C-alpha positions, -999 to +999 in steps of 0.1 A: +000+000+000+012+035-008+025+053+023+004+085+019-031+069+023-018+050+054-003+081+070-035+100+064-056+071+078-034+073+109-040+111+111-078+106+107-077+079+134-061+103+158-093+124+156-112+096+175-087+097+204-087+135+205-125+135+207-125+108+234-098+127+253-119+159+253-148+140+269-126+122+295-110+155+306-143+174+304-127+201+283-158+223+277-140+246+253-127+217+233-161+201+231-176+234+220-150+236+192-158+200+182-195+209+179-185+236+154-163+211+136-194+188+134-214+216+116-185+224+093-178+188+086-215+181+078-214+207+050-180+196+038-189+159+037-223+165+020-207+186-007-179+161-012-201+131-017-226+149-040-202+169-061-169+151-059-175+114-053-208+103-069-198+116-103-166+095-101-187+064-089-211+067-118-183+072-144-164+041-133-164+009-153-186-006-125-212+021-130-239-005-137-238-016-101-229+018-087-264+027-075-268-006-057-234-003-040-241+033-028-274+022-014-257-009+002-232+014+019-260+037+031-280+008+045-251-009+062-245+021+083-282+025+091-283-011+103-251-007+123-262+025+140-299+019+146-304-018+148-271-030+164-269+003+183-304+012+195-292+042+215-272+065+192-267+101+182-236+120+172-223+143+199-219+142+237-242+119+257-251+136+289-277+112+303-273+078+319-278+049+295-279+011+300-246-007+304-249-023+270-253+010+252-217+020+252-205-014+238-233-016+212-224+019+200-188+008+197-198-022+176-219+000+153-194+027+149-166+003+142-181-007+109-185+030+101-149+036+111-137+008+089-153+024+059-137+057+068-104+040+060-118+024+029-129+059+017-095+074+022-077+046+004-102+043-024-102+080-029-064+078-036-070+050-061-090+076-082-067+106-076-044+121-050-066+153-046-098+132-040-080+111-014-069+142+005-104+156+004-118+124+018-092+126+045-102+161+055-139+152+055-133+121+077-110+139+101-137+166+107-162+140+118-137+118+136-137+144+164-174+142+172-173+104+166-147+101+194-169+123+216-199+101+209-183+068+217-164+080+248-194+098+263-216+068+258-191+046+275-190+070+305-227+074+305-231+036+306-210+033+337-176+025+322-144+042+333-122+067+316-098+040+305-125+022+286-137+054+271-103+062+257-099+026+246-132+028+226-118+058+207-086+038+200-107+009+187-124+032+162-091+046+151-077+011+146-107+001+125-100+031+102-064+020+097-074-016+089-099-003+064-072+017+046-048-013+047-073-038+033-086-016+005-057-022-019-051-057-006-086-070-012-096-069-048-134-064-041-127-033-019-103-018-044-129-022-071-161-013-052-148+005-022-154+040-036-191+033-042-196+017-008-177+046+008-200+071-010-230+055+005-214+055+040-203+091+037-237+102+024-254+085+054-230+101+079-234+135+064-271+136+057-286+113+083-261+117+113-245+151+111-272+173+094-299+164+120-274+174+148-267+207+130-305+213+126-310+207+163-284+234+172-300+267+165-279+298+158-262+318+131-227+304+140-237+268+135-255+276+102-224+296+090-201+267+099-223+243+079-224+266+049-187+273+053-179+236+052-198+232+018-181+263+005-146+251+016-151+218-002-161+236-034-131+259-032-107+231-025-121+210-053-118+239-078-082+247-068-070+210-067-089+197-096-103+168-076-134+150-089 
């Protein structure tokens, strides 16, 4: 595997630990900044998948199966987060939850984190700029993802060590996803379409509802700024 996708997958994985650490240390300013990054990341990811990724998916030789693969990626995350994980929302959990909720959230988010790594690596298989844009999009939502899993672990009665370990597990799943993408032929061939469905779900079904629940001009500006930033970067790098 090329070194750059692996290094960027490692960088994205660190976002899970940073988010988890912010929860464990109860850093309110850090958590507030992560909330803004959630809004910015929602706009960035939504624009990336609609403008940058789906055109590549439907232009690929496998375009006949592209729609089904995008749908499959979308549905996989839905099942992981709302069937395997009955108690789930992005952001900090502030109420007590059943003991099983933290671990079920970890299981559901691990599949999602795996496809984060697939997205970065499959983006690089198309072009270097697209791989970098995927990395930036994933890094932005890795922070609130780390907050989510760590706060759920704490709210379910687990200790700080388990909360940090949960963030590390998500990071490891991301790295494994990146490593396997070039090694497994099916992932190399279909990974981008599956990642498009996963990314679309995270942006539109996870992050956008969280943005909509947080009223205020700053949150809206961050969301629109994320979309604008993606369009600007795409225009300057020639990605997509």
